[in-house]
C-alpha positions in Angstrom: 0.0 0.0 0.0 2.8 2.4 0.9 5.5 0.8 -1.2 6.8 4.0 -2.7 7.2 5.7 0.7 9.7 3.1 2.1 10.8 1.5 -1.1 14.3 3.0 -0.9 15.0 1.3 2.5 16.4 -2.2 2.9 14.6 -4.9 4.8 17.1 -4.5 7.7 16.6 -0.8 7.8 12.8 -1.2 7.9 13.3 -3.7 10.8 15.2 -1.1 12.7 12.4 1.4 12.0 9.8 -1.1 13.3 11.8 -1.5 16.6 11.9 2.3 17.1 8.1 2.5 16.6 7.4 -0.5 18.8 9.5 0.9 21.7 8.1 4.4 21.5 11.4 5.9 22.5 14.7 4.1 22.4 18.5 4.9 22.5 20.9 3.8 19.9 22.6 1.3 22.2 19.2 -0.2 23.2 18.3 -0.4 19.5 21.5 -2.4 18.9 20.4 -4.8 21.7 16.8 -5.3 20.6 17.5 -5.5 16.8 20.6 -7.7 16.9 22.3 -5.5 14.3 25.8 -4.2 14.7 26.4 -0.7 16.1 27.7 0.6 12.8 24.6 -0.6 10.9 22.3 1.0 13.5 24.3 4.3 13.6 24.2 4.7 9.8 20.5 3.7 9.5 19.5 6.1 12.3 21.5 8.9 10.6 19.6 8.3 7.4 16.2 8.2 9.1 17.0 11.5 10.9 18.0 13.1 7.6 14.9 11.9 5.9 12.7 13.1 8.7 11.3 9.7 9.6 12.5 9.9 13.2 13.5 12.6 15.6 15.8 12.9 18.6 13.3 13.2 21.5 15.4 14.3 24.5 17.6 12.2 26.7 17.2 9.3 29.0 17.7 9.6 32.7 21.2 9.0 33.8 22.9 8.1 37.0 26.1 9.5 35.8 28.1 10.2 32.7 26.7 11.4 29.4 23.0 11.0 28.8 22.0 8.9 25.9 19.8 10.5 23.2 16.3 9.0 22.8 14.9 8.3 19.3 11.3 8.2 18.3 9.1 8.3 15.2 8.6 11.8 13.9 4.9 12.5 14.7 4.8 15.1 11.8 6.4 13.0 9.1 3.0 12.3 7.7 -0.6 12.8 8.9 -3.5 10.4 8.7 -7.1 11.4 8.2 -9.4 9.5 10.6 -13.1 9.0 10.9 -15.2 7.5 13.8 -18.7 6.9 12.4 -20.8 6.0 15.4 -24.6 6.0 15.9 -24.4 9.0 18.2 -22.3 11.2 15.8 -19.2 11.3 13.6 -15.8 12.4 14.9 -13.5 13.4 12.0 -9.8 14.3 12.6 -6.2 14.4 11.7 -3.7 12.1 13.6 0.1 12.2 13.7 2.4 9.3 13.2 2.6 8.6 17.0 -1.2 8.5 17.4 -1.5 12.1 18.7 -4.8 13.8 17.6 -3.8 17.0 15.8 -7.3 18.2 15.4 -10.8 16.8 15.4 -14.4 17.8 15.1 -17.6 16.1 16.3 -20.7 16.1 14.2 -23.9 15.3 16.0 -26.5 13.0 14.4 -29.4 14.5 12.5 -32.0 11.8 13.1 -32.6 9.3 15.9 -32.5 5.8 14.6 -31.2 4.9 12.2 -29.0 7.8 12.8 -27.5 10.1 10.1 -24.9 12.8 10.6 -22.8 12.6 7.5 -23.7 11.2 4.1 -21.0 9.7 1.9 -20.9 13.0 -0.1 -20.8 15.2 3.0 -17.9 13.2 4.6 -16.0 13.3 1.3 -16.3 17.1 1.3 -15.1 17.4 4.8 -12.1 15.2 4.1 -11.3 17.1 0.9 -11.1 20.3 3.0 -8.6 18.6 5.4 -6.6 17.3 2.5 -6.3 20.9 1.1 -5.4 22.2 4.6 -2.6 19.7 5.2 -1.5 19.1 1.7 -2.2 15.8 -0.1 1.6 15.0 -0.2 1.6 15.1 3.6 -1.3 12.7 4.1 -0.5 9.0 4.6 -4.0 7.8 4.1 -7.5 7.6 5.5 -8.7 5.3 8.3 -12.4 4.8 9.0 -14.0 3.1 12.0 -17.7 2.5 11.6 -20.6 1.0 13.7 -21.6 -1.9 11.6 -20.4 -5.0 9.8 -17.2 -4.5 7.7 -15.1 -6.5 5.2 -11.8 -5.1 6.1 -10.0 -7.2 3.5 -12.2 -5.9 0.7 -12.4 -2.3 2.0 -16.2 -2.5 2.1 -18.8 -1.5 4.6 -21.4 -4.3 4.6 -24.3 -3.5 6.9 -24.9 -0.6 9.3 -28.4 -1.1 11.0 -27.9 2.0 13.2 -26.6 4.3 10.4 -28.6 5.6 7.5 -27.0 5.4 4.0 -23.9 3.4 4.8 -24.8 -0.1 3.7 -22.7 -1.7 1.0 -20.2 1.2 0.6 -16.9 0.6 -1.2 -14.7 2.9 0.7 -11.7 2.7 -1.7 -14.0 3.7 -4.6 -16.0 6.3 -2.7 -13.1 7.9 -0.9 -9.7 6.5 -1.9 -10.2 6.8 -5.7 -11.8 10.3 -5.4 -9.3 11.7 -2.8 -6.3 9.9 -4.3 -5.2 8.3 -1.0 -5.2 4.8 0.4 -8.2 3.9 2.7 -8.7 1.2 5.3 -11.9 0.5 7.2 -12.9 -1.6 10.2 -15.5 -1.7 12.9 -15.6 0.8 15.8 -14.7 -1.9 18.3 -11.7 -3.2 16.4 -10.3 0.3 15.9 -10.8 1.0 19.6 -9.1 -2.3 20.4 -6.1 -1.4 18.2 -5.8 2.0 19.9 -5.9 0.6 23.4 -3.4 -2.2 22.5 -1.0 0.3 20.9 -1.3 3.3 23.2 -3.9 2.7 25.9 -5.1 0.5 28.7 -3.9 -2.7 27.0 -0.6 -1.5 25.7 1.6 -4.4 24.7 -0.7 -7.1 26.1 -0.9 -9.8 23.4 -4.3 -11.2 24.2 -7.1 -8.8 25.0 -10.6 -7.8 24.2 -12.1 -4.3 24.0 -15.9 -4.0 24.4 -17.5 -0.9 23.0 -20.8 0.0 24.7 -22.5 2.9 23.0 -25.7 2.9 21.0 -24.5 -0.5 19.8 -22.4 -3.1 21.6 -19.4 -4.9 19.9 -16.0 -6.3 20.8 -12.6 -6.0 19.2 -10.5 -9.1 19.8 -6.7 -9.2 19.8 -5.0 -12.5 19.7 -1.2 -12.9 19.8 -0.8 -9.2 19.2 -3.1 -9.1 16.1 -6.7 -8.2 15.4 -8.8 -11.3 15.1 -11.7 -10.9 12.6 -12.9 -14.4 12.1 -13.6 -16.5 9.0 -16.2 -14.0 7.6 -14.7 -11.0 9.4 -17.7 -11.0 11.8 -15.9 -11.8 15.1 -16.8 -9.8 18.1 -20.6 -9.3 17.5 -21.3 -9.7 21.2 -24.1 -7.1 21.0 -26.2 -9.5 18.9 -26.0 -12.3 21.4 -29.5 -13.2 22.6 -30.0 -12.4 26.3 -33.8 -12.3 26.4 -35.6 -15.3 24.7 -38.9 -13.3 24.5 -37.3 -9.9 24.1 -37.9 -7.1 21.6 -36.7 -7.1 18.0 -33.3 -5.7 17.3 -32.3 -3.6 14.3 -30.3 -6.6 13.1 -33.6 -8.6 12.9 -32.8 -10.9 15.8 -34.8 -11.1 19.1 -33.6 -10.1 22.5 -30.1 -8.9 21.5 -27.8 -7.7 24.3 -27.4 -4.1 22.9 -31.2 -3.7 23.3 -30.8 -4.1 27.0 -27.3 -2.5 27.7 -26.5 0.7 25.8 -26.0 4.4 26.5 -29.7 5.2 26.0 -31.3 2.3 27.9 -30.1 3.4 31.3 -31.7 6.9 31.3 -34.8 5.5 29.5 -35.3 2.8 32.2 -34.8 5.3 35.0 -37.3 7.7 33.5 -39.9 5.0 33.1 -39.5 3.8 36.7 -39.8 7.4 38.0 -43.3 7.5 36.6 -44.4 4.3 38.3 -46.6 4.5 41.4 -44.9 4.2 44.8 -41.5 4.6 43.2 -39.0 6.7 45.2 -35.9 8.4 43.9 -33.8 11.5 44.6 -34.4 12.3 40.9 -38.1 12.9 41.4 -38.8 16.5 41.1 -35.5 17.1 39.2 -36.5 15.4 36.0 -39.5 16.9 34.2 -42.2 14.4 33.3 -41.6 12.8 29.9 -37.9 13.6 29.9 -34.9 11.5 30.8 -32.3 12.2 33.5 -28.9 13.4 32.3 -25.8 11.3 32.9 -24.7 13.9 35.4 -27.9 13.5 37.4 -27.6 9.7 37.3 -24.0 9.7 38.5 -24.9 12.0 41.4 -27.9 10.0 42.4 -25.9 6.8 42.3 -23.2 8.5 44.4 -25.9 9.5 46.9 -27.1 6.0 47.2 -30.3 6.3 45.2 -31.8 2.7 45.2 -33.8 3.1 42.1 -30.8 4.3 40.1 -28.5 1.8 41.6 -30.9 -1.1 40.8 -31.0 -0.1 37.1 -27.2 0.3 36.9 -26.7 -3.0 38.7 -29.1 -4.9 36.4 -27.4 -3.5 33.3 -24.0 -4.4 34.6 -25.2 -7.9 35.5 -26.5 -8.4 31.9 -23.3 -7.0 30.4 -21.1 -8.9 32.8 -22.8 -12.2 32.1 -22.2 -11.8 28.3 -18.6 -10.8 28.9 -18.1 -13.8 31.1 -19.0 -16.0 28.1 -16.5 -14.1 26.0 -13.9 -14.5 28.7 -14.4 -18.3 28.8 -14.2 -18.7 25.0 -11.4 -16.3 24.2 -9.4 -16.4 27.5 -7.9 -12.8 27.2 -5.4 -11.3 29.7 -7.2 -8.0 29.6 -10.8 -6.9 28.9 -11.2 -3.2 28.3 -14.6 -1.5 28.6 -15.2 1.6 26.5 -17.8 3.6 24.6 -20.3 6.3 25.7 -22.1 4.2 28.3 -18.8 3.6 30.2 -17.8 7.2 29.8 -21.2 8.3 31.2 -21.4 5.7 33.9 -17.9 4.7 34.9 -19.2 2.9 38.0 -20.4 0.1 35.7 -16.8 -1.1 35.4 -16.4 -2.3 39.0 -19.8 -4.0 38.9 -19.0 -5.8 35.6 -15.8 -7.0 37.2 -17.7 -8.6 40.1 -20.2 -10.3 37.7 -17.4 -11.7 35.5 -15.5 -12.9 38.5 -18.7 -14.7 39.7 -19.7 -16.2 36.4 -16.6 -17.0 34.4 -14.5 -20.1 34.9 -11.8 -20.0 37.5 -9.1 -20.8 35.0 -10.0 -17.9 32.7 -10.2 -15.3 35.4 -6.9 -16.3 37.1 -4.8 -13.7 35.2 -7.7 -11.6 33.8 -7.8 -7.8 34.4 -10.8 -5.7 33.5 -10.2 -2.0 33.0 -11.8 1.1 31.6 -10.7 2.6 28.3 -7.7 4.9 28.7 -8.3 6.8 25.5 -12.0 7.2 26.0 -14.0 9.2 23.4 -11.0 9.5 21.0 -10.1 5.8 21.1 -11.9 4.9 17.9 -10.6 7.9 16.0 -7.0 7.1 17.0 -7.5 3.4 16.2 -8.9 4.3 12.8 -5.7 6.2 12.0 -3.5 3.5 13.5 -4.7 0.9 11.1 -3.3 3.0 8.3 -0.1 3.9 10.2 0.5 0.2 11.2 0.1 -0.8 7.5 3.1 1.5 6.6 5.4 0.0 9.2 4.3 -3.6 8.8 4.2 -3.6 5.0 
């Protein structure tokens, strides 16, 4: 995909570059040790990378005496990547540096409820064209898209987006790459989030982990042996469409009683609002929430902190349902880390500890022995960063 950009470098030189990226910051002597190449080879290669602007000298390491060694790192401004997070609640569009730093981003709220619409293909293309003109096409590495739906990453095709209007069967290379003149990669929101957390966040460097995104939809990004696992038909991780209620309501996917119908960012305030209207109910929120409206996340968090039983019961029930589904995932995949992210976790961080308790109670002893469950570290920008990282990783991994 990026053959021309690194085509002048030998395989050994690219291996050295990969070590620099993998380590984040590294000295020349450490680079000799981890790469196995001779000092002269590393010194000459580093000098060329510095001259070409691929890497920079990023300060000095701490020293207990003597001359401090210079730290090397990838130049974050060598190239930029356009990144898109297309969720059901809105679209986040931005520019990301080579080190995963978000240079700029903008959030576009949805226009309609469900299925949501915030950017049509044509509108997104126009927004990306403006960013291309701003940064210069020659400075753009490519475009990464993370979207809430089913994706054929290998084909560069969005297959099915039940919660997004107008994004079924979109060929992203044709609609964006060919028009904009840049390479494009696409994957699910959860897989992009997982890649970001694995590379820079709460699961950094852990080879076997799962990131569960809980927003309007619920899905999982699975990493096995340091690589994204997509499955035979690239449909792995669809935990949100696991049946949790045999006689439940119909999901947008066509199934009955799907998990994401009972655990998502909207269901919690909706359930609380409904229970506030029931006779004999009692809550600290009564009188604060106008009839027919839903409590805000801030109100829910405060009520939970004040020990409101109605609110705590709803949160506990959602965590129990989510934790039960995650315990199945833990038993099957046996990850070392499970990361919880998405708008529901950002709004209600207390869910994390409750989910931990449920998973511990309901998963097999052998799978929870070395299992850690954590909140997303990158939070609302995780998918945007991961969308870009799929492009940046493709450069370094060939």
